[in-house]
N, C-alpha and C positions, 0 to 999 in steps of 0.2 A: 505494500499497500502505498503512494506517497499522495500528497498534498501541497498547497502551496497557494501564497495569501498574507490577509490577515492572521498574528497571532497571537493576539493580545492577551490572548487567556488559554495558549495553547492548544490551540483547535486545532493546530499543524501534526500535535503527535509528536513530535521529535524534542520532547524535554527539553522545550526553553520556550522564548516569546519574541523573537525578534521574525519581523514580516521577513517572507520570503518570496522573491519574484520567479524562481526556478523552483521543480518539484525538487520536497526531501524525502527523505523514507521517514514513514512514522515508524517510531521503537517497537520493536518485536513482530512486527505485522512481516515479515521476507515470506512466509506463505500462507496457503490457506484460505488467504480474505478473496471473496465471490463480487462482494456487491456496497457500495458506499454509500451514503448520505450526509451532506453538510445542512447543517441549521445556522443559526443566525451566529451563536459563538462556539458550539460543540459541534463533532462529528460523531457518526458513527458507521461501524461499518458489521459482516455478515464473516466470521473466523469456524472454517471449519465448525459450520449448524448453529456455531453459537453467534451470540450479541457482545460485542464492544464497544467503547463510547470514549470519547476524553476532550476536553473543554472547559466551560464552565460552568456551575453546577449546585447556582444558590435557589435553583427552587426544584432540584434531583433529576434534573433531566440527563443524567447519565446513569442513573438505574442502576447506583452502586450502596445503595442504602448509607447517604451522606450526600453533604451540601457541599461538599469542599470539592475546589476545581482541581483539574490532574491535566498536567502534559502532556500524558501518556495513556495508554489505551489502557483502562480498568476494565471488567467482567460485569456484566446484565448480570443482577440477582435472578437467580433461577435461568438466566436462559442460556444453556453450556451447549442446548443440542433443539432441533424439531424445527428452529428459526429457518424460513425463505425470503423475507424480506425485509427494509426497515426503510421507517423514515424518519428527518428530523427536525422537527421546525426551531421557530423562534426559541421558547423554553422548555418544549415537550417533545421527546422521541415516540413512536408505535412501530412497531413489528406484526408480521404475521407468524403466532406461534401455531404448530400442528394442527392448521384451520380458519383458528381463531385469530380472533385481534388482542393486543395489549398494549397498555400506552402507561406513562411513565414522566413525573419534572412535573411541571405549572397545571393548572387545572381551573383556575378564575372561571373560565366561563364553560368548564363543561369539556374541555378538548379531549378528557383521557375518556369519556364515552362511560363512564360505568355508575351513572345517574347520581353527581356530586359536585363540589367546585373544589376540594380540598386538595391540595400538592399532595403528590407521592412520588417518595425518592427511590422506590420499586414497582416493577409492573406490575400494571393492576389489569383487569379482564375487560373488556368491551362489553356491553350488554347489548341485545339482543341481534345479531350478524350471524342468524343463524342463517348457516347455507357453506358455500365455497367461495371464502375472500382470495381473489388472486392478486390484489393489489393494492396497499396503501400509503397514500401520499400527505403532509401534514403541511397548513398553512400558517399564519401568523401565530395568531389562533383559536384553530379549526382545522380540523380530520377528515379526508374523506376517506372510502375504503369501495372497490368493486364487489359485488356479491352477487353472484348467480348472474353476472351478464350486466349489472345493474349499478348506477351510483347509489352511494349514500354518504352523508357527511353530518356531521355533530361540531358543537363550538360555540363560537363566537358567530351572530349574525346580526351585526346592526346595519351590513349594506348588503345582505342580502347573499351572503358567501354559502350560506349552504342550501341554496335554490330551490328552496320548497314553497317558495311568493309567500314569503314572511320575513319579519326584518326581529322577531324573537331568537336569542339563545337557547338552544338544545344542550340536552347534559348528555342525551342520549340521540343513533343513528337517524335520524330522518331521511323517508327517500327524496332525489333529488329529481323537479316532475321534470315527467315528459324522459326520463334516464332509468326506464324500468327494465331495457332488456336491451342487445345489441351495441353492449360499452365496451370497448375493445381497451381503452387507453386513458387513463384520467394524473391531473397535474393540477399544485395546488400550488399560486402564489402569497404573495403579504395580504393581498384580503379579496380574490378572486380564486376562479380555478378554471380550466375547462378538460375536456373531453372528446373522446374520437368514438362516436355513435356512427355506426351506417358505412362509416368511411370520409364523413363529414367530420368539423369540428364544428363544435359552443362550446362557449362561456359562460359565465355569470358573475354576479358581486361588485365589485366596485371598478367603477369604469372612468374615474380621474380623467386618464392619457389616453382613452380611448382605446385601454388593453383588452376589451372583451373582443374587441377589431371587428365589429358590427357599425361604424361609420356614424359613429355619436359617442358622448360625455357622459350618458345618462347609466345611472347606477341601475342593474338587471338583476331583481330577483329571481328568476328561473332563466336558465339555461336559452342564448341568443345565437343564432348562426355566425360565425365567423364570413365574413364577406367572401364570397370567391370560392372558400377553401370546404364543395358541398361535396367532393367525392375526389379519393385518391391518397388519403392522410392519414399516415400510418403512425405518427407520435404525435403528442403537442408538448411545449413546457411552458409555464410559467411563473416570470419574476418579479421583482417589488414592483414596476408599471409598466411589466413589458409579459407580448405572450409571443410564443413561437410556435410552428408548427414543419414536419417534413410532408411533406406531398411529392408524391412521383419522386423518391429522392434526395429533391433539393431542399431547404429552408427559407422558410418566410417569417419573417417578424412584422410584430404591429406595437401600437401603443408608445409611450416614453421613450425620448431617443438624444435626450442630452449629453449623455457620454457615447452615444455611438451606439446603445445597446441593439440599432436593428441591423448593423452589421450593411448597411445600403451606401457608405461612404457619405453619409450625411445627419445632421446632429436637427432633424428637422421629425416634430413627431410625425405620427400617419395614422389614422386612425382605422385605416384599411391595412391587410399584410401585403410589404415589399418586400422583393426579392434580396438576400444574403449574399451579397458576394463573394463568391469562390468558391463556397460551397455549392454545389450544384448535381453532384450525384452521389448515390450511395453513402447517403449519411444511415449511419445504424444505430447514434443514440445522440440523445438532446437534452441538455438540463441549461435550467437558465437562476443565476443567481440576482442580485437584490438590482444590481443595475447593469449583467453584464452576461452571457450564454457562452455557450461550448459545446461544439459536435464532434464527432466521432465518423470516421472515414476509415476505408481501408488505408488512406493516404498516413494518420495517425491523428490526434486530437487538436482543432485549431478553436481558440475563444475571442471573442470581441465585446467592445464596449471602456464600461469602469474600468480603471487599473492600479490608482491610486495607491491600493496593497499588493501590489505584485500578484493580483488574481487570475490575470491572462497565464503568465505561466511562463512568458518570453524573456524574459529576463532585464524586465523594463518598469517601469509607473505610469510612462503615459496611456492614455485613452487611445482607443483603437476602433475608428469607426469600419473598419473590414477585420476580417479572419484572419489572425496572427496563429505559427502553429505553437504548439508548447514546447520546450526546449527540455527532453528528458535528458538526464547526464548519459 
């Protein structure tokens, strides 16, 4: 496992707090890691079927029954096997464990899904997710999952981020309106979520900068169609104030663009998808941070957007308006 970027709380896992503009080795994770998720100031990974986390921990988001930060990976209590997916939010974390979902950390808005608002420094079971849970994603203070091909969310809902045509928080999972089946991918940003359903991209929640991609800046309490992305979409990603999608192997992004996070060699916001330069074929993975994005192709990993802390991994700290390759050692 290798990480790069901001490291003020040890979220790079290399046992120091210096920012890194190129990838560094996470201490102790030289084999067995299969996936990773980066939250606001903490990071988690799957290792040999178990879960480990590192970074800030004031709400118990590392899951090790403490509120002490760690600059190296620590074992999430009780999750040594059976974990198939993990997602780190701003101050909470969730994982799929033996087909169900467990969450830990901050719970002010019910984002742990256990019908409570009490924080937990160890995993607790999300209630009401009977069925086949195939994906888990975490936003700032809310969580979503794919269950039996449908999308369900819980936690903060002040601006419609649960997608159930309401602005009332929910401490238990609720059905995203219109997405009861045929959903193949889901992603959460700071206050918005997006999904792939029927080959098209839909988003809901906060829309101040056009991050829902529907040629509007009005929030939506239910999923709305991302303009022009009605077929051929395989992946979506949601960041702080932007969204991106893989369509026919290329990447398109929409929303805020102050740091070049849309990747179209511009800093002009867009309420509809625009083509990311240079990443035009063979994209197999796509992730969004606060104001930057990264894509994986056969040629390697490229990132673009905000780079003040080295989060693009290209050995520099200048923003990039088009994708640049990550410089692995």
